[in-house]
C-alpha positions as CSV (number, residue, x, y, z in Angstrom):
1,M,-6.1,-29.4,4.8
2,D,-2.5,-29.2,6.4
3,D,-1.2,-30.8,2.9
4,D,-2.7,-27.9,0.8
5,P,0.0,-26.5,-1.3
6,E,1.2,-23.1,0.6
7,F,3.4,-21.6,-2.2
8,Y,1.1,-18.5,-2.8
9,A,1.3,-17.2,0.7
10,D,2.7,-14.5,1.6
11,E,3.0,-12.7,-1.3
12,N,2.0,-9.0,-0.6
13,Y,3.5,-8.4,2.3
14,F,6.6,-8.5,-0.1
15,M,6.6,-5.3,0.7
16,D,4.9,-4.3,4.2
17,D,3.8,-1.2,2.2
18,Y,6.8,0.9,1.5
19,N,5.1,3.6,3.0
20,Q,5.4,3.0,6.9
21,E,9.6,1.0,6.6
22,N,10.9,4.2,4.0
23,Q,10.3,6.0,7.4
24,Y,12.9,4.0,8.8
25,E,14.9,3.8,6.4
26,S,15.6,6.9,5.4
27,L,17.1,7.4,9.0
28,G,20.0,5.7,7.7
29,S,20.7,7.4,3.9
30,S,24.0,5.7,3.6
31,P,27.0,8.6,4.2
32,E,30.0,6.9,3.7
33,Y,31.3,6.0,7.5
34,E,35.2,5.6,7.8
35,N,34.7,2.6,11.4
36,I,32.9,0.9,13.1
37,S,33.1,4.6,15.6
38,D,31.5,6.6,13.3
39,V,28.7,3.9,12.2
40,F,27.6,3.7,15.8
41,S,27.9,7.5,16.7
42,L,26.3,8.8,13.3
43,C,23.7,6.2,12.8
44,V,23.1,3.1,15.7
45,I,22.6,5.9,17.9
46,P,20.5,8.5,16.6
47,S,17.7,6.1,14.6
48,T,17.9,4.1,17.8
49,N,17.0,6.9,19.9
50,L,14.6,8.6,17.7
51,I,12.8,5.2,17.0
52,S,12.6,5.0,20.8
53,F,10.7,8.1,21.1
54,F,8.7,6.9,18.2
55,I,7.0,3.7,19.7
56,L,6.7,4.6,23.3
57,P,3.1,5.6,22.8
58,F,2.0,2.2,20.9
59,L,4.0,0.3,24.4
60,A,1.9,2.4,26.7
61,A,-1.4,2.3,24.4
62,A,-0.5,-1.7,24.3
63,L,-0.2,-2.2,28.2
64,F,-2.9,-0.3,29.0
65,F,-4.9,-2.1,26.2
66,R,-3.9,-4.9,28.2
67,I,-5.0,-3.9,31.5
68,I,-8.8,-3.0,30.5
69,S,-9.0,-6.7,28.4
70,Y,-7.8,-8.6,31.6
71,S,-9.7,-6.6,34.1
72,N,-12.9,-7.8,35.8
73,Y,-13.5,-3.9,36.3
74,F,-14.2,-3.0,32.5
75,S,-17.4,-4.6,31.0
76,S,-17.2,-5.4,27.0
77,Y,-18.3,-2.1,26.6
78,M,-16.1,-0.4,28.0
79,F,-13.5,-2.8,26.3
80,H,-14.3,-2.2,22.7
81,A,-14.8,1.6,23.4
82,I,-11.7,2.0,25.0
83,S,-9.8,0.2,22.3
84,T,-12.0,2.5,19.8
85,V,-10.6,5.1,21.8
86,L,-6.6,3.9,21.7
87,G,-6.8,3.4,18.1
88,L,-8.1,7.3,17.5
89,Y,-5.1,8.4,19.7
90,I,-2.7,6.4,17.7
91,M,-4.1,7.7,14.6
92,V,-4.2,11.5,15.8
93,L,-0.5,11.0,16.9
94,Y,0.7,9.5,13.7
95,A,-1.7,9.6,10.5
96,L,-3.9,11.8,11.1
97,E,-4.2,12.8,7.3
98,C,-5.6,9.2,7.0
99,L,-8.0,9.3,10.0
100,H,-11.2,10.9,7.9
101,L,-10.2,8.0,5.2
102,L,-10.1,5.1,8.0
103,L,-13.4,6.3,9.8
104,A,-15.1,6.9,6.3
105,F,-13.7,2.8,5.4
106,I,-14.8,1.7,8.7
107,I,-18.4,3.1,8.3
108,S,-18.8,2.4,4.8
109,S,-17.9,-1.5,5.4
110,Y,-20.1,-2.0,8.2
111,F,-22.8,-1.3,6.0
112,V,-21.8,-3.7,3.7
113,L,-22.4,-6.2,6.2
114,Y,-25.9,-6.0,6.1
115,F,-26.0,-6.3,2.5
116,P,-28.1,-9.7,1.4
117,R,-26.0,-12.4,1.7
118,K,-26.1,-13.3,-2.1
119,Y,-23.8,-10.1,-2.4
120,R,-21.1,-11.0,-0.1
121,T,-20.5,-14.4,-0.8
122,G,-17.1,-15.4,-3.2
123,M,-15.3,-13.1,-4.5
124,C,-18.2,-10.4,-3.8
125,V,-17.4,-9.3,-0.8
126,F,-13.6,-8.2,-1.9
127,V,-15.5,-5.8,-4.4
128,P,-16.0,-2.8,-1.8
129,S,-12.9,-2.7,-0.3
130,F,-10.8,-3.1,-4.0
131,L,-13.4,-0.2,-4.8
132,I,-12.4,2.4,-2.3
133,I,-8.7,1.4,-2.8
134,L,-8.9,2.2,-6.8
135,Y,-10.3,5.3,-5.8
136,C,-7.9,6.2,-3.4
137,E,-5.4,5.5,-6.2
138,L,-6.8,7.4,-8.9
139,F,-7.7,10.5,-7.2
140,M,-6.0,10.9,-3.7
141,D,-2.8,13.1,-3.5
142,P,0.5,10.3,-4.0
143,V,1.8,11.2,-1.1
144,V,-1.4,11.2,1.3
145,W,-2.1,8.1,-0.2
146,H,1.2,6.4,0.2
147,S,1.1,7.3,3.4
148,C,-2.0,5.6,4.4
149,R,-1.7,2.7,2.2
150,I,-1.0,0.2,5.1
151,I,-3.3,1.2,7.2
152,I,-6.1,1.3,4.6
153,M,-5.1,-2.4,3.5
154,T,-5.6,-3.7,6.7
155,A,-8.7,-2.7,7.5
156,A,-9.7,-3.7,4.1
157,M,-8.5,-7.3,5.2
158,K,-9.7,-7.3,8.5
159,S,-13.5,-6.3,6.9
160,I,-13.3,-9.3,4.7
161,S,-12.6,-11.7,7.3
162,V,-15.3,-10.3,9.4
163,A,-17.9,-11.0,6.0
164,V,-17.0,-13.8,5.3
165,D,-16.6,-15.1,8.6
166,I,-20.6,-14.2,9.2
167,D,-21.5,-15.9,5.9
168,G,-18.9,-19.1,7.7
169,S,-21.2,-19.0,10.8
170,S,-18.1,-18.5,12.4
171,I,-19.0,-15.4,14.2
172,R,-21.9,-13.9,14.9
173,M,-23.5,-10.4,13.3
174,P,-21.2,-7.9,15.6
175,K,-23.0,-4.7,16.9
176,F,-21.2,-1.6,15.4
177,L,-18.7,-0.9,18.5
178,P,-17.4,-4.0,18.7
179,Y,-16.5,-3.7,15.3
180,C,-14.9,-0.2,15.3
181,G,-12.7,-1.6,18.5
182,Y,-11.6,-4.7,16.1
183,M,-10.9,-2.4,13.0
184,L,-9.3,0.3,15.3
185,C,-7.4,-2.2,17.4
186,P,-4.1,0.0,19.0
187,L,-2.3,-2.6,18.7
188,N,-1.8,-3.6,14.8
189,T,-3.9,-0.6,13.1
190,Y,-0.9,1.2,12.5
191,F,1.8,-1.6,11.8
192,G,-1.0,-3.6,9.9
193,T,-0.5,-7.0,11.1
194,W,-4.0,-9.0,10.6
195,I,-5.7,-10.4,13.9
196,S,-8.5,-12.0,13.6
197,F,-12.5,-10.7,15.0
198,K,-12.7,-14.0,16.6
199,D,-8.9,-13.9,18.6
200,Y,-9.9,-9.9,19.4
201,L,-12.6,-11.2,21.4
202,S,-11.1,-13.7,23.0
203,L,-8.9,-11.3,24.6
204,R,-11.6,-10.7,27.1
205,E,-11.8,-14.4,27.7
206,N,-8.8,-15.0,28.3
207,D,-7.8,-16.3,31.8
208,E,-4.3,-15.2,32.3
209,T,-3.6,-12.9,35.1
210,V,-3.5,-8.8,33.7
211,C,0.6,-9.0,35.4
212,L,3.1,-10.0,32.8
213,N,5.4,-12.8,34.2
214,N,9.0,-13.1,33.3
215,W,8.8,-15.4,30.7
216,A,5.8,-12.4,28.6
217,L,9.0,-9.6,29.5
218,L,11.7,-12.1,28.1
219,M,9.8,-12.3,24.8
220,I,8.6,-8.9,24.9
221,A,12.5,-8.0,25.8
222,G,13.5,-10.1,22.5
223,Y,11.0,-9.0,19.9
224,L,12.1,-5.2,20.7
225,C,15.9,-6.2,20.9
226,S,15.4,-7.7,17.6
227,A,13.5,-4.9,16.2
228,F,16.4,-2.5,17.0
229,L,18.9,-5.0,15.9
230,F,17.5,-4.7,12.2
231,L,16.7,-1.6,12.5
232,S,20.4,-0.7,12.3
233,A,21.3,-3.5,10.5
234,S,18.8,-1.4,7.8
235,N,20.1,1.9,8.1
236,C,23.7,1.1,9.0
237,W,25.1,-1.7,9.1
238,V,24.2,-3.2,5.5
239,Q,25.1,-0.2,3.5
240,W,28.9,-0.1,5.7
241,F,29.4,-3.8,5.0
242,I,29.0,-3.2,1.2
243,S,29.8,-0.4,-0.7
244,D,28.4,1.3,-4.0
245,K,31.9,0.0,-5.5
246,S,30.6,-3.7,-5.1
247,W,29.6,-5.7,-8.1
248,M,26.1,-5.0,-9.1
249,W,24.5,-8.3,-7.8
250,V,26.3,-8.0,-4.6
251,R,24.5,-4.4,-5.0
252,A,21.1,-5.5,-5.5
253,Y,21.4,-8.0,-2.8
254,R,22.5,-5.4,-0.4
255,D,20.0,-3.0,-1.7
256,A,17.0,-6.1,-1.2
257,L,18.6,-7.0,2.5
258,S,18.4,-3.5,3.6
259,F,14.8,-3.6,2.7
260,R,14.3,-7.1,4.0
261,C,15.6,-5.9,7.6
262,S,13.5,-3.0,7.8
263,H,10.4,-5.4,6.9
264,Y,11.7,-7.2,10.2
265,F,12.1,-4.3,12.0
266,I,8.2,-3.8,11.6
267,S,7.2,-7.3,12.2
268,F,9.4,-7.4,15.4
269,T,8.0,-4.1,16.8
270,S,3.8,-4.8,15.9
271,S,5.4,-8.8,17.6
272,A,6.0,-6.4,20.9
273,L,2.8,-5.1,20.8
274,L,0.7,-7.6,20.1
275,S,2.5,-9.7,22.8
276,L,2.4,-6.6,25.3
277,G,-1.3,-6.6,24.6
278,G,-1.9,-9.4,25.4
279,Y,-2.0,-12.3,22.3
280,P,-0.1,-15.3,23.3
281,L,2.7,-16.1,21.4
282,A,1.5,-18.1,18.8
283,K,-0.6,-15.1,17.8
284,S,2.2,-12.7,18.1
285,V,4.7,-14.6,15.5
286,I,4.8,-12.7,12.8
287,T,8.3,-13.2,10.6
288,K,11.3,-15.5,10.5
289,P,14.3,-13.8,9.2
290,L,16.6,-17.2,9.5
291,K,13.9,-18.4,7.1
292,I,13.7,-15.8,4.7
293,E,17.6,-15.1,5.0
294,F,18.5,-19.0,4.6
295,P,15.8,-20.1,2.4
296,R,15.1,-23.6,1.4
297,S,12.5,-22.4,-1.1
298,L,10.7,-19.4,-2.2
299,V,7.7,-21.4,-0.8
300,E,9.1,-20.7,2.4
301,V,10.3,-17.1,2.0
302,V,6.4,-16.1,1.4
303,I,4.4,-18.2,4.0
304,Y,7.2,-16.4,6.8
305,W,7.7,-13.7,5.4
306,N,4.4,-12.3,6.9
307,I,2.5,-15.3,9.0
308,P,-0.8,-13.5,9.4
309,M,-0.8,-12.5,6.4
310,H,-0.5,-15.9,4.9
311,M,-2.7,-17.2,7.2
312,W,-5.7,-14.5,5.6
313,L,-4.8,-15.4,2.1
314,K,-4.8,-19.1,2.6
315,K,-8.7,-18.9,4.2
316,Y,-9.8,-15.8,2.7
317,V,-8.6,-16.4,-1.1
318,F,-6.4,-19.3,-2.2
319,R,-8.7,-22.3,-0.7
320,P,-12.0,-21.2,-2.0
321,M,-10.7,-20.5,-5.3
322,L,-9.1,-23.5,-5.3
323,E,-11.5,-26.1,-6.4
324,Q,-12.7,-23.5,-8.9
325,L,-9.9,-22.4,-10.8
326,G,-7.6,-25.3,-9.9
327,K,-3.3,-24.8,-8.5
328,F,-2.4,-22.4,-10.8
329,G,-5.4,-20.3,-11.3
330,A,-6.3,-20.0,-7.0
331,V,-2.0,-19.0,-6.8
332,T,-2.6,-16.1,-9.8
333,L,-6.1,-14.8,-7.9
334,T,-4.2,-14.8,-4.4
335,F,-1.5,-13.1,-5.7
336,S,-3.3,-10.4,-7.4
337,A,-6.0,-9.9,-4.5
338,S,-2.7,-9.1,-2.5
339,A,-1.5,-6.4,-5.7
340,L,-4.7,-5.0,-5.7
341,L,-5.2,-4.9,-1.8
342,H,-2.0,-2.8,-2.0
343,G,-3.5,-0.5,-4.7
344,V,-3.1,0.1,-8.1
345,N,0.9,0.1,-8.3
346,F,3.2,-1.6,-11.0
347,Q,5.9,-2.1,-9.2
348,L,4.1,-4.2,-6.3
349,A,2.0,-5.7,-9.1
350,A,5.3,-7.0,-10.7
351,V,6.6,-8.0,-7.8
352,L,3.9,-10.2,-7.1
353,L,2.9,-12.0,-9.7
354,S,6.7,-12.6,-10.8
355,L,6.5,-14.1,-7.2
356,G,3.5,-15.7,-7.4
357,F,4.7,-17.3,-10.8
358,Y,8.1,-18.3,-9.8
359,T,6.8,-20.0,-6.3
360,Y,4.3,-22.1,-8.7
361,V,6.8,-23.7,-10.5
362,E,9.2,-24.3,-8.0
363,Y,6.8,-25.8,-6.0
364,Q,5.9,-28.0,-8.9
365,L,9.2,-28.7,-10.4
366,R,10.6,-30.2,-7.0
367,N,7.9,-31.8,-6.4
368,I,8.5,-33.7,-9.5
369,F,12.0,-34.2,-9.0
370,A,11.4,-35.4,-5.5
371,T,9.1,-38.1,-6.4
372,T,10.8,-39.0,-9.8
373,F,14.5,-39.2,-7.4
374,N,12.9,-40.5,-4.1
375,A,14.3,-37.4,-2.4
376,C,13.8,-35.1,0.0
377,I,14.0,-32.3,-2.2
378,A,10.5,-30.9,-2.2
379,S,10.1,-27.1,-1.7
380,K,8.5,-27.9,1.7
381,I,10.9,-30.3,4.3
382,C,9.6,-33.4,5.6
383,V,9.4,-33.6,9.0
384,R,12.2,-36.2,10.0
385,E,10.6,-38.6,11.6
386,R,8.0,-39.4,8.9
387,C,10.2,-38.3,6.1
388,E,9.4,-41.1,3.5
389,H,12.0,-40.6,0.7
390,M,14.3,-42.8,0.0
391,Y,16.8,-40.1,0.5
392,N,17.6,-37.3,2.2
393,S,19.9,-35.1,3.8
394,Q,21.2,-37.8,6.8
395,N,22.3,-40.5,4.4
396,C,22.9,-38.6,1.0
397,K,25.1,-35.5,0.2
398,W,23.4,-35.1,-3.5
399,T,20.1,-34.1,-1.6
400,V,21.9,-31.9,0.4
401,I,23.7,-30.5,-2.6
402,A,20.6,-30.0,-4.2
403,N,19.0,-28.3,-1.6
404,I,21.8,-25.8,-1.2
405,I,21.8,-25.1,-5.5
406,F,17.6,-24.8,-4.5
407,S,18.3,-22.1,-1.7
408,C,20.8,-20.1,-3.5
409,I,18.6,-19.8,-6.3
410,T,15.9,-18.3,-4.2
411,I,18.9,-16.1,-2.7
412,F,19.1,-15.2,-6.2
413,H,15.5,-14.3,-7.0
414,L,15.1,-12.1,-3.7
415,A,18.1,-10.4,-4.6
416,Y,16.9,-9.4,-8.0
417,L,12.5,-8.5,-6.6
418,G,14.0,-6.7,-4.1
419,V,16.8,-4.3,-5.9
420,M,13.9,-1.7,-6.4
421,F,12.8,-1.1,-3.2
422,D,15.7,1.6,-2.7
423,G,15.8,5.2,-1.1
424,S,15.0,6.7,-4.3
425,E,12.6,10.3,-4.1
426,S,10.1,8.0,-5.5
427,Q,9.8,6.3,-2.8
428,D,7.0,9.1,-1.3
429,T,4.6,8.6,-3.6
430,G,5.0,4.8,-4.7
431,Y,7.5,3.6,-7.3
432,S,6.7,3.7,-11.3
433,Y,6.5,1.0,-14.1
434,S,10.1,2.7,-15.3
435,H,11.6,2.8,-11.8
436,T,11.2,-1.6,-11.9
437,L,11.8,-2.0,-15.6
438,E,14.8,0.2,-15.1
439,K,16.0,-1.2,-12.1
440,W,15.4,-5.1,-13.4
441,S,17.1,-4.0,-17.1
442,E,20.1,-3.4,-15.5
443,L,20.1,-6.8,-14.0
444,G,18.9,-8.2,-17.7
445,Y,16.1,-9.8,-16.8
446,K,18.0,-12.9,-15.3
447,S,15.4,-14.0,-13.1
448,H,12.6,-14.0,-15.0
449,W,14.7,-16.1,-17.8
450,L,16.0,-18.2,-15.3
451,A,12.2,-18.8,-13.9
452,L,10.9,-18.9,-17.5
453,A,13.7,-21.9,-17.9
454,S,12.6,-23.7,-14.8
455,Y,9.0,-23.6,-16.6
456,C,9.8,-24.9,-19.5
457,V,11.9,-27.7,-18.0
458,Y,8.6,-28.0,-15.5
459,F,6.8,-28.2,-18.7
460,L,8.6,-30.6,-21.0
461,I,8.6,-33.4,-17.5
462,K,5.6,-32.7,-16.0
């Protein structure tokens, strides 16, 4: 299964739910700083201080969670109970307006687990979550729903994964308290990182000592330092280096880069919490910025944008649908499912479906080129020791040039797709279709035209 095409992957989180990211982006609302000293004193230091106090309760809750997880003095019952209490504490402290909605979702989703199995197979298991999200989108106050969106989306991903894993006999039917502990886990409920129920339970089976060794402390410190670096980049440095007087495509790249840096801040903060809470390194890696900022392809971007979500989509949507719908159908359904999980929002749907189409075309077209010219220019790079292509970056400069061209095209698409996530007033309620079309029309829809031209080339030569 390792050879499954992975162009569908992280879709959504191509936006990570703007609700939380905007909380931090708004700190750096881009005044004109005259010099580096002004950037530090007026932007970097204030935003760093504010966010430091903001995340301290998360770090304290994660450390306490780790102690409870590894301690033999607490039963599994107490472990789940304390996980629930800590999650409720985080929600009351930071998202009180979402608490009643989350609790209602947890109770209703647990009830769904007792439905007859025929109603929990295939896409049927997604329906209850989609209906609840649709209800919130249509009837909740837009500002409140926008602040709750990522929390409910994460809860939906968790509940769907539990329902599917029960049917697949990967896990047993959970009791209500363990289910609540999982759904309200303080390490990931607020920041929106999916972890499986099996991984959550495995924390009690971990043989590691509760004490943090030097390597673990170093990794946690590294995650936090990276988070704050990307926070300062998003709020301060990007806007300072690239002014509003720059060429429109440079400004588009700036706005998209600022958005991506805010996502990296969220991701590395979440990685620090997962590591501090007891998850191993392999489970705490969420994003890889270098793979995104210097991409080989859009396929790599959607995979490394949010690795846990990529894994969730791959396991619960893409692979089950691949045999029934084929590659294109599975890709379309995967990105559509992601868009629905994020709510009925034109901008998110437009970006995600565009991204799905782009990655599908790129994946197929580059595979044809790689096969035709026997060159290592496919979307995913070959392992050097196992590359069977006649021409690769080690022996052919044209292979290097071709890959650089595709990388530049990917950066172009990222600037175009991310330009609409700016700091306009509509960010608190979600962006409208008019905002999306206005931003893209200013750039002449060039990214879509390029993708369409690529598809025509693919269609003619396939």
